[in-house]
Structure formats: C-alpha cells, structure tokens
C-alpha positions as CSV (number, residue, x, y, z in Angstrom):
1,M,72.6,-16.8,157.0
2,D,74.2,-19.3,154.5
3,A,77.5,-18.4,152.5
4,H,77.5,-19.1,148.8
5,V,80.8,-19.4,146.9
6,I,80.8,-18.5,143.2
7,S,84.1,-19.1,141.2
8,L,84.9,-18.2,137.6
9,A,87.8,-20.0,136.1
10,N,88.6,-20.6,132.4
11,Q,92.8,-21.1,131.5
12,K,92.1,-19.2,128.2
13,G,92.0,-15.5,128.1
14,G,89.3,-13.1,126.5
15,T,86.4,-15.4,127.9
16,A,84.7,-12.6,129.5
17,K,85.8,-14.1,133.1
18,T,86.4,-10.1,134.4
19,T,83.2,-8.7,133.1
20,T,81.2,-11.6,134.2
21,C,82.7,-11.5,137.7
22,A,82.0,-7.6,138.0
23,N,78.4,-7.9,136.6
24,L,77.4,-10.4,138.5
25,G,78.8,-8.9,141.7
26,I,77.2,-5.6,140.9
27,G,73.9,-7.4,140.2
28,L,74.2,-9.4,143.6
29,A,75.0,-6.1,145.5
30,E,72.1,-4.2,144.1
31,A,69.9,-7.1,145.2
32,G,70.6,-6.4,148.8
33,R,73.3,-9.5,148.9
34,K,76.7,-9.1,151.1
35,V,79.3,-9.7,148.0
36,L,83.2,-9.9,148.1
37,L,85.2,-9.9,144.7
38,V,88.7,-11.2,145.1
39,D,90.9,-10.2,142.1
40,A,93.5,-12.6,142.1
41,D,94.9,-11.8,138.7
42,A,98.3,-9.9,138.6
43,Q,96.9,-7.6,135.8
44,G,94.2,-6.2,138.3
45,S,91.7,-6.1,135.6
46,L,88.6,-6.7,138.0
47,T,90.2,-4.1,140.3
48,L,90.3,-1.5,137.7
49,S,86.7,-2.2,136.3
50,L,85.4,-1.4,139.7
51,G,87.4,2.0,139.6
52,W,90.4,1.3,141.9
53,E,94.0,1.8,140.8
54,P,95.7,-1.6,142.1
55,D,99.1,-0.1,142.4
56,E,97.7,2.4,144.9
57,L,96.2,0.2,147.3
58,P,97.6,0.1,150.7
59,I,97.3,-3.8,150.7
60,T,97.2,-6.2,148.5
61,L,96.1,-9.9,148.0
62,Y,100.0,-10.5,147.3
63,D,100.8,-9.1,150.6
64,L,98.3,-10.9,152.7
65,M,99.2,-14.1,151.0
66,T,102.6,-13.6,151.6
67,K,102.2,-12.5,155.3
68,A,100.0,-15.9,155.6
69,I,103.1,-18.0,154.3
70,F,105.3,-16.7,156.3
71,V,103.2,-17.2,159.7
72,L,102.6,-20.7,158.6
73,S,106.2,-21.3,157.9
74,G,106.8,-20.0,161.5
75,S,109.0,-17.0,160.1
76,E,106.4,-14.6,161.8
77,S,109.3,-12.0,162.2
78,E,109.4,-11.8,158.8
79,A,105.7,-11.6,158.3
80,N,105.4,-8.3,160.4
81,C,107.3,-6.3,157.5
C-alpha cells in the first residue's frame, strides 16, 4: 500500500487552504481512503471546521512537537511533563 502526501500551503491568508483541505480530506475518506489531516495553524480553523474544539483536545500538535524537541535534545525528563 502506497502512502501519498498532499500538502496545501500558501503564505497569503484567505486563499481557501482550510476549505480545500477539509473538502479534499472528506472526499477521500468517503471514497474509502485513509486520511490524516494535520492542522498546524495556531487558529485551529481546520480542527474547528471538522467539529472539534481545539482548546478541549487532550493533546495537540504543539504538545507532540514540544515533547519531540525535548527528546531529541536529550532532555527526556522535560518531555514527560
């Protein structure tokens, strides 16, 4: 099974990145494909558009990235917080 990465990026705001990403992900999922949507925007617009409240999630991309940085830097005791 081959994995494919589709990335949507544009520095300018208001270019329908979130809408395109959500609709593409939903369409692929409805077609039976496995889909992972990653919301790296601090505003959490993709997360909100899919029905989740970013502030109520038990773990966020920020948490995972912070832990990875501590582990890679050798500060594993900090990563367990």
